[in-house]
C-alpha positions as CSV (number, residue, x, y, z in Angstrom):
1,M,121.0,70.0,92.6
2,E,118.5,67.6,94.0
3,T,115.2,67.4,92.2
4,L,111.8,66.7,93.8
5,K,109.6,64.5,91.7
6,I,105.9,65.5,92.2
7,G,102.7,63.8,91.3
8,L,99.9,66.3,90.8
9,I,96.4,65.1,91.9
10,G,93.7,67.2,90.4
11,A,93.8,69.0,87.1
12,G,91.3,71.8,87.8
13,D,91.5,75.5,88.0
14,V,93.9,75.9,90.9
15,A,96.3,73.4,89.4
16,R,96.3,75.1,86.1
17,S,96.4,78.7,87.1
18,A,98.6,78.6,90.2
19,H,100.4,75.3,91.0
20,M,101.7,74.1,87.6
21,P,103.0,77.5,86.5
22,S,105.1,77.6,89.7
23,F,106.4,74.0,89.3
24,A,107.2,74.6,85.7
25,E,109.5,77.5,86.6
26,N,111.2,75.8,89.5
27,A,114.4,74.0,88.6
28,K,114.1,71.9,91.7
29,V,110.9,70.3,90.6
30,E,109.9,67.7,88.1
31,V,106.2,66.9,87.8
32,V,106.1,63.3,86.6
33,A,102.4,62.5,86.6
34,V,99.0,64.1,86.8
35,A,95.8,62.4,87.9
36,D,92.2,63.4,87.4
37,P,89.0,61.4,87.0
38,D,88.4,63.7,84.0
39,I,91.2,62.1,81.9
40,A,90.8,64.6,79.1
41,S,91.6,67.4,81.6
42,A,94.6,65.4,82.9
43,R,95.9,64.8,79.4
44,S,95.6,68.4,78.3
45,L,97.5,69.6,81.4
46,A,100.1,66.9,80.8
47,E,100.5,67.9,77.2
48,K,100.8,71.6,78.0
49,Y,103.6,71.1,80.5
50,G,105.3,68.0,79.0
51,I,104.3,65.7,81.9
52,A,105.0,62.1,81.1
53,K,102.0,60.4,82.6
54,A,98.3,61.3,82.8
55,V,96.0,58.9,84.7
56,E,92.4,58.8,86.0
57,D,93.2,57.1,89.4
58,Y,95.5,59.0,91.8
59,R,96.6,55.6,93.3
60,E,98.6,55.0,90.2
61,I,100.8,58.0,91.2
62,L,101.1,56.6,94.7
63,D,102.4,53.3,93.3
64,D,105.2,55.1,91.5
65,P,108.4,54.8,93.6
66,S,110.0,57.7,91.9
67,V,107.4,60.2,93.2
68,G,108.6,61.9,96.3
69,A,105.7,64.2,97.0
70,V,102.1,64.7,95.8
71,D,100.3,68.0,95.4
72,I,96.6,67.7,96.1
73,C,94.4,70.2,94.2
74,T,91.0,68.6,94.6
75,P,87.7,69.4,96.2
76,H,87.8,69.6,100.0
77,Y,86.1,66.3,100.8
78,L,88.9,64.4,99.0
79,H,91.7,66.0,101.0
80,Y,91.6,63.5,103.9
81,Q,91.6,60.2,102.1
82,M,94.1,61.3,99.5
83,T,96.5,62.6,102.1
84,M,96.3,59.5,104.2
85,D,96.8,57.3,101.2
86,A,99.8,59.3,100.1
87,L,101.4,59.4,103.6
88,N,101.0,55.7,104.0
89,E,102.8,55.2,100.7
90,G,105.7,57.3,102.0
91,K,105.0,60.5,100.0
92,H,105.3,64.0,101.3
93,V,102.0,65.9,100.8
94,I,101.3,69.4,99.7
95,C,97.6,70.1,100.0
96,E,95.3,72.9,99.0
97,K,93.3,74.6,101.8
98,P,91.3,73.9,103.9
99,I,93.2,71.0,105.4
100,A,90.1,68.9,105.8
101,M,86.4,68.9,106.4
102,N,86.5,68.5,110.2
103,L,88.9,68.4,113.0
104,G,88.9,64.6,113.4
105,E,90.2,64.3,109.8
106,A,92.8,67.0,110.4
107,D,94.1,65.4,113.5
108,R,94.5,62.0,111.9
109,M,96.3,63.6,108.9
110,I,98.7,65.5,111.2
111,Q,99.3,62.5,113.4
112,A,100.1,60.3,110.4
113,A,102.5,62.8,109.0
114,H,104.3,63.1,112.3
115,E,104.5,59.4,113.0
116,L,105.8,58.7,109.5
117,G,108.3,61.5,109.4
118,L,106.7,63.1,106.4
119,W,105.8,66.7,105.5
120,L,102.1,67.8,105.4
121,L,102.1,71.3,104.0
122,V,98.9,73.2,103.4
123,T,98.8,76.1,101.0
124,L,97.7,79.0,103.1
125,N,99.4,81.2,100.5
126,Q,98.3,84.6,101.7
127,R,100.8,84.5,104.6
128,F,103.5,84.6,101.9
129,L,102.5,88.0,100.5
130,P,104.9,90.8,101.4
131,I,102.0,93.1,102.2
132,H,100.7,90.7,104.8
133,R,104.1,90.1,106.2
134,K,104.6,93.9,106.5
135,V,101.5,94.0,108.8
136,K,103.2,91.4,111.0
137,E,106.3,93.6,111.2
138,F,104.3,96.6,112.3
139,L,102.5,94.6,114.9
140,N,105.8,93.0,116.2
141,D,107.7,96.3,116.5
142,G,104.9,98.3,117.9
143,R,104.6,100.9,115.1
144,L,100.8,100.2,115.0
145,G,100.5,100.7,118.7
146,K,97.8,98.6,120.3
147,P,95.6,97.1,117.6
148,F,91.9,97.2,118.5
149,L,89.9,96.7,115.2
150,M,90.3,94.9,111.9
151,N,87.8,95.2,109.1
152,A,88.4,92.8,106.2
153,Y,86.4,92.3,103.0
154,I,86.7,89.7,100.3
155,T,84.2,90.2,97.5
156,G,83.8,88.6,94.1
157,D,81.6,86.8,91.6
158,V,81.3,83.0,92.1
159,M,77.7,82.9,91.0
160,L,78.3,80.6,88.0
161,Q,79.5,77.8,90.3
162,M,77.1,78.6,93.2
163,N,74.1,78.4,90.9
164,D,75.3,75.1,89.5
165,A,73.9,72.4,91.7
166,H,76.3,69.8,90.3
167,H,79.5,72.0,90.9
168,W,81.2,71.1,94.1
169,I,82.0,74.7,95.2
170,G,79.7,75.8,98.0
171,T,78.1,72.4,98.6
172,W,77.7,71.1,102.1
173,D,78.8,67.6,101.3
174,R,81.8,68.2,99.1
175,A,83.0,71.7,100.1
176,G,82.0,71.6,103.8
177,G,80.3,75.0,103.5
178,G,80.1,78.0,101.3
179,A,82.1,81.2,100.9
180,F,83.4,81.3,104.4
181,F,84.5,77.7,104.5
182,D,86.4,78.2,101.2
183,T,87.7,81.7,100.8
184,G,87.1,82.6,104.4
185,T,90.0,80.2,105.3
186,H,92.4,82.8,104.0
187,I,91.2,85.8,106.1
188,V,90.8,83.6,109.2
189,D,94.4,82.4,108.8
190,L,95.6,86.0,108.4
191,A,93.8,87.0,111.5
192,H,95.5,84.2,113.4
193,Y,98.8,85.1,111.9
194,W,98.5,88.7,113.0
195,F,96.7,88.5,116.3
196,G,96.6,84.8,117.4
197,E,93.5,82.6,117.8
198,P,90.3,84.4,118.9
199,K,88.4,83.7,122.1
200,S,84.9,83.7,120.5
201,V,83.1,84.1,117.2
202,T,79.7,85.4,116.1
203,A,78.6,84.6,112.6
204,T,75.9,85.3,110.1
205,L,76.2,82.9,107.1
206,K,73.5,83.2,104.5
207,R,72.7,81.9,101.0
208,L,71.2,85.1,99.7
209,L,71.3,84.8,95.9
210,A,72.4,81.3,95.0
211,S,69.4,79.1,94.0
212,P,70.4,75.4,94.6
213,E,69.3,73.9,97.9
214,N,72.5,72.0,98.2
215,K,74.6,75.1,98.4
216,A,75.7,76.8,101.6
217,D,76.5,80.4,102.4
218,D,77.2,82.8,99.5
219,N,77.6,85.7,102.0
220,A,79.3,85.7,105.4
221,V,79.7,88.3,108.1
222,V,81.8,87.1,111.0
223,T,83.1,88.8,114.1
224,L,86.1,87.4,115.9
225,E,86.7,88.6,119.5
226,Y,90.0,88.6,121.2
227,G,88.9,89.3,124.8
228,D,87.9,92.9,125.6
229,N,90.5,94.7,123.5
230,L,90.3,93.6,119.9
231,V,87.7,92.6,117.4
232,A,88.0,91.5,113.8
233,N,85.1,91.9,111.4
234,L,85.3,89.6,108.3
235,V,83.1,89.8,105.3
236,V,83.2,87.3,102.4
237,S,80.8,87.5,99.5
238,Y,80.5,85.3,96.4
239,T,77.7,87.4,94.9
240,V,79.3,90.7,93.9
241,Q,78.8,90.5,90.1
242,N,79.4,94.1,89.1
243,E,83.0,94.5,90.3
244,A,86.3,92.6,89.9
245,W,87.5,90.4,92.7
246,S,88.6,92.6,95.6
247,E,90.4,92.0,98.9
248,K,90.7,94.8,101.4
249,K,92.0,94.8,105.0
250,F,92.1,97.7,107.4
251,I,93.9,97.3,110.7
252,Y,93.4,100.1,113.3
253,G,95.7,100.6,116.2
254,T,96.4,103.3,118.8
255,G,99.5,104.3,116.8
256,G,98.0,104.4,113.3
257,T,96.1,102.5,110.6
258,I,97.3,100.1,108.0
259,S,95.1,99.8,104.8
260,I,95.6,97.1,102.2
261,I,93.9,96.8,98.9
262,S,95.4,93.8,97.2
263,E,94.3,94.7,93.7
264,A,95.4,98.3,93.8
265,A,98.5,99.6,92.0
266,V,99.7,101.1,95.3
267,P,98.4,98.4,97.7
268,M,99.5,99.5,101.1
269,F,99.3,102.7,103.2
270,F,100.1,103.6,106.8
271,V,98.0,106.5,108.2
272,Q,99.4,108.3,111.2
273,D,98.3,111.7,112.6
274,R,95.8,111.8,109.7
275,Q,98.7,111.7,107.2
276,P,98.8,108.7,104.8
277,Q,102.2,107.3,103.9
278,I,102.8,104.8,101.1
279,L,104.5,101.7,102.4
280,E,107.0,100.5,99.8
281,V,106.6,96.7,99.6
282,E,107.0,94.2,96.8
283,H,103.7,93.4,95.2
284,K,102.2,92.2,91.9
285,A,98.8,93.1,90.5
286,D,98.4,89.4,89.6
287,W,99.1,88.5,93.2
288,W,97.1,85.2,93.5
289,P,99.4,83.0,91.3
290,W,102.4,84.9,92.7
291,S,101.4,84.1,96.3
292,H,101.1,80.4,95.3
293,D,104.5,80.5,93.6
294,R,106.1,81.9,96.8
295,T,104.3,79.3,98.9
296,L,105.1,76.3,96.7
297,R,108.8,77.2,96.3
298,H,109.1,77.4,100.1
299,F,107.3,74.1,100.5
300,V,109.7,72.4,98.0
301,D,112.6,73.8,100.0
302,C,111.1,72.4,103.2
303,I,110.9,68.9,101.6
304,L,114.3,69.0,99.9
305,D,116.4,71.0,102.4
306,G,114.6,70.7,105.7
307,A,113.7,74.4,105.9
308,Q,111.2,75.2,108.7
309,P,107.8,75.9,107.2
310,I,106.4,79.4,107.5
311,V,102.9,78.0,107.9
312,T,102.4,74.6,109.5
313,E,99.7,71.9,109.5
314,E,98.8,73.1,113.0
315,D,98.1,76.5,111.6
316,A,95.8,75.0,109.0
317,R,94.0,73.1,111.8
318,A,93.6,76.2,113.8
319,A,92.0,78.0,110.9
320,L,89.6,75.1,110.4
321,K,88.7,75.2,114.1
322,T,87.7,78.9,113.9
323,I,85.7,78.3,110.7
324,L,83.8,75.4,112.2
325,A,83.0,77.5,115.3
326,A,81.6,80.2,112.9
327,Y,79.3,77.7,111.3
328,R,78.2,76.5,114.7
329,S,77.5,80.2,115.7
330,A,75.4,80.7,112.6
331,R,73.6,77.4,113.0
332,E,72.7,78.1,116.7
333,G,72.2,81.9,116.4
334,R,74.6,82.8,119.2
335,R,78.1,83.7,120.1
336,V,80.4,80.7,120.4
337,E,83.4,80.4,122.7
338,I,86.4,78.8,121.0
339,D,88.3,76.1,123.0
340,R,92.0,77.0,123.1
């Protein structure tokens, strides 16, 4: 069996809690090096998983001819340069979302990957959850009828990072924006997956509780419009401190309603004629690392076996385009049409 040798760039939370646990259990993968400017963090992760090399500078990984792919788990503002450097050294790239800070960066990354014949795979991991794929099935086969409304809520406590002026999360210069630029990427991508790209967006993006001036929105309320027949209301909050992290989606159609509560023991219902039916679907309470595992295993198969990716770099660009339009809407105080 062919093995993919991966260099991990970034030894922070997402690498520790989601990426490395997946790679460690995948017989097709060998992580041969980890890079992080915080060398102590890189070394501790290397020691935990028996990774041979820990370095401060990611370019040392790119210089290693044995490395076939890199996995970029760094703050958003680093995605572009690290991806371009890796592609130019002949490495396939797996990159955390969002793809980049702006569309110009995203376009150059995508063009380079295409021209060099390399994979650029962005971890929009929520598409890989069976609960979300089940929604797509209902939409495709007509069981939901004509969808006309989605309400989606993602709420949690990120106040420790948002109140730390030195932490990159939620900063304009290193994160690109706040809650909606970061976590909002997931729900925007799901809306695209289910309904396609919207025609317009109206957004209210506010820093309500976080204190540092360099932080962007900690609460977001965004409406996506799909012509005259469908709207999607998206709420993302980083300031809900009295509850556990929660993700809820409700999709209303003329044929019924689908409700999803990701953290629930029974996560998915279909309501028709006012009668709720449990939808049997594979799910795990600890769904976040599980969704990454499903995503990363698929990406490894794409690189090794040429499997067609379920989510593409163009999907990642489309999500970024809608998010940037939302920030423009909030900045200008008006509804913004999205170029198709």
